[in-house]
FIKOL-232981 format. One record per residue: residue in three letters; x, y, z of N, C-alpha, C, O in turn. Coordinates in steps of 0.05 Angstrom, whole numbers, padded with zeros to 5 digits, always signed. Each point is the difference from the previous one (the first is absolute). Layout:
BEGIN
ALAXYZXYZXYZXYZ;...
***
This chain:
BEGIN
UNK-00087-00646+00387-00029-00002+00005-00005-00012+00027+00012-00021+00007;UNK-00030+00032+00009-00007-00011+00026-00029+00006+00006-00013+00015-00014;UNK+00003-00027+00036-00028+00004+00006-00006+00029+00007-00023+00008-00001;UNK+00043+00008+00009-00005+00027+00008-00009+00017-00024-00013+00021+00004;UNK+00019-00029-00029-00008+00017-00022-00014-00015-00022-00004+00010-00022;UNK-00004-00035+00027-00013-00017-00020-00030+00004+00000-00013-00001+00021;UNK+00002+00004-00045-00029+00002-00003-00010-00026-00013+00008-00007-00022;UNK-00026-00007+00036-00010-00026-00009-00028+00003-00010-00016+00016+00010;UNK+00009-00033-00030-00028-00003-00009-00009-00028+00007+00012-00020-00010;UNK-00033+00017+00027-00011-00026+00007-00025-00004-00018-00018+00017-00001;UNK+00017-00040-00013-00023-00006-00017-00011-00027+00009+00012-00021-00003;UNK-00037+00022+00015-00013-00024+00010-00030+00005+00000-00009+00021+00009;UNK-00007-00040-00018-00029+00004-00001-00013-00005+00027-00024+00007+00003;UNK+00038-00018+00016-00011-00005+00027+00004+00026+00017+00023+00006+00007;UNK-00044+00007-00002+00002+00026+00014+00013-00003+00028+00016+00018+00008;UNK-00022-00039+00006+00011-00004+00027+00031-00004-00002+00015+00013+00015;UNK-00006-00031-00033+00028-00004-00003+00014+00025-00010+00022+00007+00010;UNK-00034+00007-00028+00011+00024-00011+00005+00021+00022+00021+00013+00001;UNK-00041-00010+00016+00002+00019+00022+00020-00008+00020+00015+00017+00010;UNK-00014-00043-00003+00020-00009+00020+00028+00004-00010+00018+00009+00015;UNK-00013-00016-00041+00027+00004-00011+00008+00029-00001+00023+00007+00007;UNK-00042+00010-00014+00006+00028-00002+00007+00011+00028+00020+00015+00002;UNK-00035-00022+00018+00006+00010+00027+00027-00011+00010+00016+00015+00012;UNK-00011-00041-00016+00025-00012+00009+00024+00013-00013+00020+00006+00013;UNK-00021-00002-00039+00023+00011-00014+00004+00030+00006+00023+00009+00001;UNK-00044+00005+00003+00002+00028+00009+00014+00002+00027+00017+00017+00004;UNK-00025-00035+00014+00013-00001+00027+00030-00006-00002+00015+00008+00018;UNK-00007-00021-00040+00028-00007-00003+00015+00019-00018+00021-00007-00011;UNK-00032+00031+00007+00015+00021-00013-00005+00005-00029+00013+00018-00012;UNK-00031-00033-00001-00004+00003-00028-00022+00021-00006-00018+00004+00017;UNK+00019+00008-00040-00023+00014-00011-00016-00021-00016+00012-00015-00015;UNK-00038+00013+00019-00016-00021-00012-00025+00010-00013-00015+00015+00013;UNK+00010-00023-00038-00025+00004-00013-00012-00027-00006+00014-00020+00001;UNK-00040+00019-00005-00014-00026-00004-00019+00001-00023-00013+00021-00006;UNK+00010-00044-00007-00019-00003-00023-00016-00025+00005+00011-00020+00010;UNK-00036+00020-00018-00018-00023+00005+00001-00021-00022-00008-00023+00004;UNK+00018+00030-00028+00003-00019-00022+00019+00011-00021+00011+00022+00003;UNK-00007-00037-00024+00019+00007-00021-00008+00027-00013+00018+00017-00006;UNK-00044-00014+00000-00009+00024-00014+00006+00025+00018+00008+00021-00010;UNK-00014-00024+00036+00005+00022+00019+00030+00006+00001+00008+00023+00001;UNK+00008-00044-00001+00030+00003+00001+00009+00015-00024+00018+00018+00002;UNK-00029-00024-00025+00009+00013-00025-00006+00030+00001+00016+00016-00009;UNK-00039-00009+00021-00007+00029+00002+00020+00014+00018+00008+00023-00005;UNK-00001-00036+00027+00019+00012+00019+00027+00003-00013+00013+00021+00003;UNK-00004-00042-00017+00027+00000-00012+00002+00020-00023+00022+00008-00007;UNK-00045-00001-00004+00001+00020-00022+00009+00027+00010+00010+00017-00015;UNK-00013-00012+00041+00007+00026+00011+00022+00000+00020+00010+00022+00008;UNK-00001-00045+00002+00020-00002+00021+00021-00021-00007-00006-00020-00013;UNK+00030+00025+00022+00021-00020-00001+00004-00012+00027-00002+00014+00020;UNK+00009-00040-00019+00003-00013+00025+00028-00014+00001+00011-00006-00021;UNK-00001+00001+00045+00025-00014+00003-00004-00030+00000+00019-00015-00005;UNK-00044+00006+00010-00006-00029+00000-00030-00004-00001-00015+00016+00011;UNK+00007-00038-00024-00028-00008-00001-00003-00027+00013+00014-00019-00007;UNK-00032+00017+00027-00007-00026+00013-00027-00008-00011-00020+00014+00006;UNK+00020-00036-00021-00023-00005-00017-00012-00028+00005+00015-00020-00002;UNK-00041+00018+00008-00013-00025+00003-00005-00013-00027-00006+00014-00020;UNK+00010-00040+00018-00003-00014-00026-00030-00005-00005-00010+00006-00022;UNK-00004-00018+00041-00028-00009-00004-00019+00023+00004-00009+00004+00023;UNK+00002+00011-00044-00019+00022+00001-00021-00003-00021+00006-00012-00022;UNK-00030+00021+00026-00020+00000-00021+00008+00018-00023+00014+00020+00004;UNK-00022-00027-00028+00008+00016-00023+00029-00007-00007+00007-00024-00001;UNK+00009+00043-00005+00028-00005-00007+00016-00009+00025-00001+00013+00021;UNK+00014-00036-00024+00015-00011+00024+00028+00013+00002+00008+00015-00018;UNK+00005-00021+00040+00026+00013+00006+00022-00007-00020+00016+00017-00006;UNK-00016-00042-00004+00021-00008-00019-00004+00015-00026+00020+00009-00012;UNK-00045-00006+00003-00005+00015-00025+00008+00029+00003+00012+00012-00018;UNK-00019-00001+00041+00007+00028+00005+00031+00004+00001+00011+00019-00010;UNK+00002-00038+00023+00030+00001+00001+00012-00001-00027+00017+00016-00007;UNK-00027-00034-00010+00010-00002-00027-00004+00026-00016+00018+00009-00015;UNK-00041+00003+00019-00006+00025-00014+00018+00023+00010+00010+00016-00016;UNK-00007-00014+00042+00017+00021+00012+00029-00002-00009+00013+00021-00003;UNK-00004-00045-00001+00028-00004-00008+00006+00010-00028+00023+00003-00007;UNK-00043+00003-00008+00004+00011-00027+00010+00029+00001+00013+00009-00018;UNK-00019+00005+00040+00007+00028+00002+00014+00008+00026+00011+00022+00002;UNK-00011-00039+00018+00010+00007+00027+00020-00021+00010-00002-00024-00007;UNK+00021+00033+00023+00019-00018+00014-00005+00000+00030+00017-00010+00015;UNK-00039+00022-00006-00007+00001+00028+00001-00029+00012-00013-00018-00011;UNK+00026+00014+00034+00000-00027+00012-00029-00009+00006-00016+00016+00009;UNK+00011-00041-00013-00027-00012+00005+00003-00025+00018+00015-00018-00007;UNK-00030+00018+00029-00001-00024+00017-00029-00011-00002-00019+00014+00006;UNK+00017-00039-00014-00026-00013-00003-00009-00014+00026+00016-00013+00013;UNK-00041+00016-00007-00013-00014+00023-00021-00019-00011-00017+00009-00016;UNK+00017-00034+00024-00020-00018-00010-00003-00024+00019+00018-00007+00015;UNK-00042-00005-00017-00005-00025+00015+00013-00024-00013+00002-00021+00013;UNK+00006+00024-00038+00013-00022-00014+00030-00001+00007+00014+00020-00002;UNK-00005-00044+00010+00028-00002+00009+00015-00020-00017+00024-00006+00005;UNK-00037-00006-00026+00014-00020-00016+00022+00013-00016-00001+00023-00007;UNK+00022-00039+00001+00023+00010-00014-00007+00012-00027+00010+00021-00007;UNK-00029-00034-00008-00007+00010-00026-00013+00028+00001+00003+00016-00018;UNK-00017-00011+00040-00013+00026+00004+00021+00021+00006-00002+00023-00010;UNK+00022-00030+00026+00021+00019+00006+00015+00007-00025+00007+00023-00005;UNK-00001-00044-00011+00015+00005-00025-00017+00017-00019+00012+00018-00013;UNK-00038-00022+00012-00017+00016-00018+00002+00029+00008+00001+00018-00017;UNK-00001-00013+00043+00002+00028+00010+00026+00013-00007+00002+00023-00009;UNK+00020-00039+00012+00027+00011-00006+00003+00004-00030+00011+00020-00008;UNK-00022-00038-00008+00002+00003-00029-00016+00025-00009+00007+00012-00021;UNK-00028-00005+00035-00016+00023-00007+00015+00026+00006-00006+00021-00010;UNK+00027-00023+00028+00016+00023+00006+00001+00008+00029+00012+00020+00008;UNK-00024-00037+00010+00001+00006+00028+00028-00004+00011+00016-00015-00010;UNK-00010+00030+00032+00026-00002+00012+00001-00019+00024+00021-00010+00007;UNK-00044+00005+00005-00002-00019+00022-00028-00009+00002-00018+00010-00013;UNK+00014-00030+00030-00026-00015+00001-00004-00009+00029+00018-00013+00011;UNK-00041+00019+00001-00006-00008+00027-00027-00013+00002-00020+00012-00008;UNK+00019-00036+00017-00025-00015+00001-00016+00006+00026+00012+00002+00021;UNK-00038+00001-00025-00018+00003+00023-00006-00027+00012-00001-00020-00014;UNK-00004+00019+00041+00003+00022+00019+00030+00005+00007+00016-00018-00002;UNK-00010+00042+00010+00028+00007+00006+00000+00018+00025-00020+00012+00007;UNK+00043-00012+00006+00004+00018+00023+00006+00028-00010+00017+00002-00018;UNK-00029+00019+00029+00006+00027-00009+00030+00006+00001+00010+00014-00018;UNK+00004-00025+00038+00029+00006+00002+00015-00012-00024+00019+00013-00010;UNK-00028-00036+00000+00013-00011-00024-00004+00018-00024+00018+00004-00016;UNK-00043+00006+00013-00005+00019-00022+00019+00024+00002+00011+00009-00020;UNK-00008+00002+00044+00017+00023+00005+00029-00006-00008+00013+00016-00013;UNK-00003-00040+00021+00027-00008-00007+00004-00003-00030+00020+00008-00011;UNK-00040-00019-00002+00002-00004-00029-00001+00027-00015+00015+00004-00019;UNK-00032+00014+00028-00001+00026-00012+00027+00014+00002+00010+00011-00020;UNK+00001-00011+00044+00026+00013+00003+00022-00013-00016+00018+00013-00010;UNK-00019-00040+00008+00020-00014-00016-00002+00008-00029+00021+00003-00013;UNK-00045-00001+00002-00003+00008-00028+00010+00028-00004+00014+00006-00020;UNK-00021+00013+00038+00009+00027-00002+00030+00003+00001+00012+00017-00013;UNK+00001-00035+00028+00029+00001+00002+00013-00009-00026+00024+00004-00004;UNK-00039-00018-00013+00012-00008-00025+00004+00022-00020+00012-00003-00021;UNK-00021+00027+00028+00002+00023-00018+00017+00022+00013-00010+00022+00003;UNK+00035-00028+00003+00017+00020+00012+00010+00020-00021+00000-00005-00024;UNK+00008+00029+00035+00012+00019-00018+00027-00011-00008+00015-00011+00016;UNK-00008+00015-00042+00025-00010-00010+00022+00021+00003-00004+00023-00009;UNK+00026-00030+00021+00022+00019+00003+00025-00012-00014+00010-00021+00007;UNK-00001+00035-00027+00023-00009-00016+00022+00021+00003-00005+00024-00003;UNK+00029-00033+00009+00022+00019+00006+00008+00016-00024+00008+00023+00002;UNK-00009-00035-00026+00010+00014-00024-00018+00024-00005-00024+00000+00005;UNK+00036+00021-00016-00015+00025-00006-00018-00003-00024-00020+00013-00001;UNK+00028-00030-00017-00017-00004-00024-00015-00026+00002+00009-00019+00012;UNK-00033+00018-00025-00016-00024+00001+00015-00024-00013+00015+00003-00019;UNK-00019-00026+00031+00011-00024-00011-00022-00015-00015-00022-00003+00010;UNK+00029-00007-00033-00020-00014-00017+00010-00028-00006+00023-00005-00004;UNK-00042-00013+00004+00004-00027-00009-00015-00003-00026-00024+00007-00002;UNK+00037-00019-00019-00013-00004-00025-00007-00030-00003+00016-00017+00002;UNK-00042+00013-00008-00010-00027-00004-00013-00001-00028-00025+00000-00002;UNK+00041-00001-00019-00011+00002-00027-00013+00028-00003+00013+00020+00004;UNK-00039-00019-00012-00013+00025-00003-00009+00013+00026-00010+00022+00000;UNK+00014-00036+00022-00008+00010+00027+00024+00014+00013+00022-00010+00000;UNK-00028+00032+00013+00019+00014+00017-00010+00001+00028-00023+00007+00005;UNK+00040-00014+00014-00008+00002+00029+00018+00020+00014+00024-00003+00001;UNK-00036+00024+00009+00013+00021+00014+00002-00008+00030-00020+00001+00014;UNK+00044-00008-00005+00004-00010+00027-00006+00022+00020-00012-00005+00021;UNK+00020+00030-00027-00004+00021+00019-00030+00006+00005-00008+00004+00022;UNK-00007-00003-00044-00028+00006+00002-00018-00024+00005-00023+00002+00007;UNK+00034-00026-00012-00016-00024+00002-00021-00001-00022-00022-00011+00004;UNK+00029+00022-00028-00019+00001-00022+00009-00017-00023+00024-00002-00006;UNK-00043-00010-00008+00006-00016-00024-00013+00013-00024-00024+00008+00001;UNK+00039-00006-00023-00010+00014-00024+00004-00018-00024+00019-00015-00002;UNK-00038+00017-00016+00003-00012-00027-00004+00023-00020-00023+00008-00005;UNK+00045+00001-00007-00002+00024-00016-00008+00024+00017+00013+00005+00020;UNK-00034+00009-00028-00010+00022+00015-00022-00008+00020-00011+00018+00013;UNK+00004-00043-00012-00022-00010+00016+00010-00011+00027+00018-00017+00000;UNK-00031+00026+00021+00006-00011+00027-00013-00027+00003-00024-00003-00005;UNK+00039-00017+00013-00010-00027+00005-00010+00000+00029+00016+00003+00018;UNK-00042-00008-00014-00011+00001+00027+00007-00026+00014-00005-00022-00010;UNK+00016+00025+00034+00007-00023+00017-00016+00001+00026-00006+00021+00010;UNK-00002-00045-00001-00013-00001+00026+00021+00005+00022+00024+00000-00006;UNK-00033+00003+00031+00019+00005+00022+00019-00024+00003+00024+00005+00004;UNK-00034-00029-00007+00018-00023+00003+00019-00003-00024+00023-00006+00004;UNK-00033+00012-00028+00018-00001-00024+00021+00021+00003+00023-00005-00007;UNK-00030+00028+00017+00020+00022+00004+00021-00008+00020+00024+00005-00005;UNK-00032-00018+00026+00019-00009+00020+00018-00022-00011+00024-00001+00006;UNK-00035-00017-00021+00016-00021-00013+00021+00012-00018+00023-00008+00000;UNK-00030+00028-00016+00019+00013-00017+00022+00014+00016+00024-00001-00008;UNK-00031+00013+00031+00021+00012+00017+00019-00021+00010+00025+00004+00000;UNK-00035-00027+00008+00017-00022+00010+00019-00009-00022+00024-00003+00005;UNK-00035-00003-00029+00016-00011-00022+00020+00021-00010+00023-00006-00006;UNK-00032+00032+00005+00017+00021-00011+00024+00005+00019+00020+00011-00009;UNK-00023-00018+00034+00022+00005+00019+00023-00020-00004+00022+00004+00009;UNK-00028-00027-00023+00021-00020-00004-00004-00013-00028-00005-00024-00001;UNK+00006+00040-00020-00003-00011-00027+00021-00021-00006+00023+00002+00007;UNK-00032-00023-00021+00019-00022-00007+00005-00019+00022+00015-00019-00004;UNK-00028+00022+00027+00003-00018+00023-00027-00013+00006-00020+00014+00003;UNK+00020-00040+00000-00026-00013+00006-00009+00006+00029+00016+00002+00018;UNK-00042+00001-00015-00013+00004+00026-00019-00023+00005-00017-00005-00016;UNK+00021-00008+00039-00017-00024+00005-00029+00008+00006-00005+00023+00008;UNK-00013-00042-00012-00028+00005+00006-00004+00006+00030-00016+00017+00008;UNK+00032-00031+00009-00002+00004+00029+00008+00029+00007-00013+00013+00016;UNK+00034-00003-00029+00010+00027+00005-00020+00020-00010-00005+00021+00013;UNK-00008-00026-00036-00020+00018-00010-00024+00002+00019-00010+00022+00005;UNK+00002-00045+00006-00022+00000+00019+00007+00017+00024-00016+00016+00010;UNK+00040-00019+00000+00009+00016+00024+00001+00029-00007-00009+00017+00016;UNK+00021-00009-00039+00003+00028-00007-00027+00013-00006-00003+00024+00003;UNK-00017-00040-00010-00027+00011-00004-00016+00002+00026-00022+00009+00000;UNK+00035-00018+00022-00013+00003+00026-00022-00020+00005-00018+00005+00016;UNK+00020-00029-00029-00021-00020+00004+00010-00023+00017+00024-00004+00004;UNK-00043-00011+00006+00007-00024+00016+00012-00021-00018-00007-00002-00024;UNK+00025-00014+00035+00012-00021-00015-00020-00023-00005-00019-00003+00015;UNK+00025-00012-00036-00018-00023-00006-00003-00004-00029+00004+00019-00016;UNK-00012-00043+00008-00003-00007-00028-00021+00017-00013+00002+00007-00024;UNK-00024-00001+00038-00022+00015-00011+00010+00028-00008-00007+00010-00021;UNK+00024+00002+00038+00010+00027-00007+00020-00001-00022+00002+00018-00017;UNK+00014-00040+00015+00019-00003-00022-00016-00003-00026+00008+00010-00021;UNK-00031-00024+00022-00017-00003-00024-00011+00027-00007-00003+00007-00024;UNK-00004+00009+00044-00010+00027-00006+00021+00017-00014-00007+00016-00018;UNK+00032-00019+00026+00022+00014-00013+00002-00009-00029+00004+00017-00018;UNK-00007-00042+00013+00000-00010-00028-00021+00013-00017+00005+00008-00023;UNK-00029-00004+00035-00022+00013-00014+00008+00029-00007-00005+00010-00022;UNK+00017+00004+00042+00008+00028-00005+00022+00002-00021+00000+00018-00016;UNK+00019-00037+00016+00021-00001-00021-00013-00004-00027+00009+00014-00019;UNK-00028-00032+00016-00014-00004-00025-00013+00025-00010+00002+00007-00024;UNK-00015+00008+00042-00013+00025-00008+00021+00021-00008-00005+00015-00019;UNK+00027-00014+00033+00021+00020-00006+00012-00006-00027+00007+00018-00015;UNK-00003-00044+00009+00011-00007-00026-00017+00009-00023+00010+00007-00022;UNK-00036-00007+00026-00018+00009-00022+00005+00029-00007-00007+00009-00022;UNK+00018+00006+00041+00005+00029-00005+00028+00005-00010+00006+00022-00010;UNK+00011-00042+00013+00028+00004-00008+00007-00015-00025+00014+00010-00018;UNK-00023-00034+00015+00009-00019-00020-00016+00001-00026-00025+00004+00001;UNK+00039-00007-00024-00014-00003-00025-00015-00026-00001-00023-00002-00010;UNK+00035-00019+00022-00012-00026+00002+00002-00009+00029+00021-00011+00007;UNK-00041+00016+00010+00002-00007+00028+00006-00030+00006+00010-00007+00021;UNK-00018-00010-00040+00005-00029+00004+00029-00007-00005+00009-00022+00009;UNK+00006+00039-00023+00028-00004-00004+00015+00025+00008+00010+00015-00017;UNK-00009-00009+00043+00011+00025+00010+00029+00005-00006+00017-00018+00003;UNK-00011+00041-00013+00028+00008-00006+00011+00017+00023+00024-00003+00006;UNK-00040+00019+00007+00010+00020+00020-00005-00008+00029+00016+00005+00017;UNK-00039-00017-00012-00006-00009+00027+00001-00031+00000-00021-00013-00005;UNK+00044+00003+00009+00006-00028-00005-00005-00018+00025+00003+00010+00023;UNK-00010-00035-00027+00000-00020+00021+00027-00013+00000+00009-00011-00020;UNK+00004+00010+00044+00026-00013+00003-00005-00025+00016-00007+00001+00024;UNK+00009-00024-00037-00007-00026+00012+00015-00004+00026+00024+00002+00002;UNK-00040-00007+00019+00012-00005+00027+00008+00025+00015+00009-00002+00022;UNK-00011+00026-00035+00010+00024+00013-00021+00022+00002+00003+00019+00016;UNK-00024-00020-00032-00021+00020+00001-00003+00016-00026-00002-00013-00021;UNK+00000+00039+00023-00004+00017-00023+00022+00021-00003+00012+00007+00020;UNK-00007+00002-00044+00022+00019-00004-00009+00020-00022-00011-00008-00021;UNK+00017+00033+00026-00004+00021-00020+00025+00003-00016+00022+00005+00011;UNK-00024-00008-00038+00024+00001-00017-00004+00022-00020-00008-00005-00023;UNK+00015+00030+00030-00004+00023-00019+00021-00002-00022+00019-00014+00001;UNK-00025+00030-00022+00019+00002-00023+00027+00012+00009+00018+00004-00016;
***
């Protein structure tokens, strides 16, 4: 995925900001559509698929976090939240709702561009040398390494872009712990305790989709002093 073929949806109730972002991103090679609020975004999403959604949090009516939570029920499209709120609890709320990244206003357009490209790079095509698909079994869950898909019985388990990338990282080295610092680096994020905390939030969300009891994980384990480890059957 790259900016040359990515179609973005910008959702912001401020017409001036919406227009400026749209023009800036088009100049940088993206296809861009825009929505003025959550209801407008829903109508657009009913007929089009996007590679990424850039979504303002503070909007009249349904806010961005509520819309993110709702979209995550049916879509794995990457979501970048924009908001004037920069407190840690607000960032965590956005991540827990299913967002892949978070950028506080005001911001430099170049930083937005870098973050968009970083999120898109988290969804590479998977190339596996073996001719047949490789599967990891996690109790009733099956993870297809080649396709990057998770299944429970006949049902596809929907993963966000970040959850999908985490599974790719863990599946590449099952049974081996991966440090939080390494996860932050592999996810393309800046180093720091805030980003490590963000990884913890994503791990918690992923466990809810894998574990029978997320509070006592059997398959996505915490290794004291070493990070996290995927332990398939």
